[in-house]
Each structure stands twice: as structure tokens, then as C-alpha cells.
C-alpha positions in Angstrom: -120.7 -1.6 -82.6 -118.5 -1.9 -85.7 -120.1 -2.3 -89.1 -118.9 -2.8 -92.6 -118.0 0.1 -94.8 -120.9 1.7 -96.7 -119.2 1.1 -100.1 -118.5 -2.6 -100.8 -114.9 -3.5 -101.7 -114.7 -5.0 -105.2 -112.2 -7.7 -105.8 -110.5 -6.9 -109.1 -110.2 -10.5 -110.2 -112.1 -13.8 -110.0 -111.3 -15.4 -106.6 -112.0 -18.9 -108.0 -109.4 -18.5 -110.7 -106.8 -16.5 -108.7 -103.6 -18.0 -107.5 -102.9 -18.0 -103.8 -100.0 -15.6 -104.4 -102.4 -13.1 -106.1 -104.8 -13.4 -103.2 -102.1 -12.8 -100.6 -100.7 -9.8 -102.6 -104.2 -8.3 -102.8 -104.7 -8.7 -99.0 -101.3 -7.1 -98.4 -102.3 -4.2 -100.5 -105.6 -3.8 -98.6 -103.8 -4.0 -95.2 -101.2 -1.4 -96.3 -104.1 0.9 -97.4 -105.3 0.8 -93.8 -108.9 -0.3 -94.5 -111.3 -1.1 -91.7 -110.2 -4.5 -90.1 -113.7 -5.8 -90.2 -113.9 -5.1 -94.0 -110.5 -6.7 -94.4 -111.8 -9.9 -92.7 -114.9 -9.8 -95.0 -112.7 -9.7 -98.1 -110.4 -12.4 -96.7 -113.5 -14.6 -96.2 -114.5 -14.0 -99.8 -111.0 -15.1 -100.9 -111.3 -18.3 -98.9 -109.4 -17.5 -95.7 -110.8 -17.9 -92.2 -110.1 -15.0 -89.9 -111.8 -13.4 -87.0 -111.4 -9.8 -85.8 -112.0 -8.5 -82.4 -111.2 -5.3 -80.5 -108.6 -5.5 -77.9 -109.7 -3.0 -75.3 -106.4 -2.9 -73.4 -104.3 -2.4 -76.6 -107.0 -0.1 -78.1 -106.6 -1.8 -81.5 -108.1 -4.6 -83.6 -106.7 -8.1 -83.4 -106.9 -10.5 -86.3 -106.6 -14.2 -85.6 -106.8 -17.2 -87.9 -109.7 -19.6 -87.3 -108.9 -23.2 -87.1 -111.9 -25.2 -88.4 -112.2 -28.9 -87.3 
């Protein structure tokens, strides 16, 4: 079972005051840094995005999908 990283990821800015561009750039930087996908989803949630992550057994890799909330 996957779990979050032992060291929490600190967001270097106030998410409530950040522009959407700043949030997306930060997420791009994290993705390029190849962090754990479950940690990435946790940070995305903290920034106000709705994603889910699951492991695709056939592809042997994580899959990120947006959540559509009704």
C-alpha cells in the first residue's frame, strides 16, 4: 500500500493568495522533480485541485485523473 512521504511538502506561498498561474507552475515543478504521485495529489488538493491517483497494474505506473464533482 502506498503512503505519503515521511517529510511533508511545504508550499512556498500562501495558496489562498496565489494566482492560478503560480499554482500550476508549482505543480509543474513538482511533477518535473518526479515526486511520489500520491504526494503530488495531496499537494494539488491543498492548492484547490481535485485529482485522484491510482496504480495501473498493466502499465506498471501511476495514473492521475481529474475528479468531476457534481
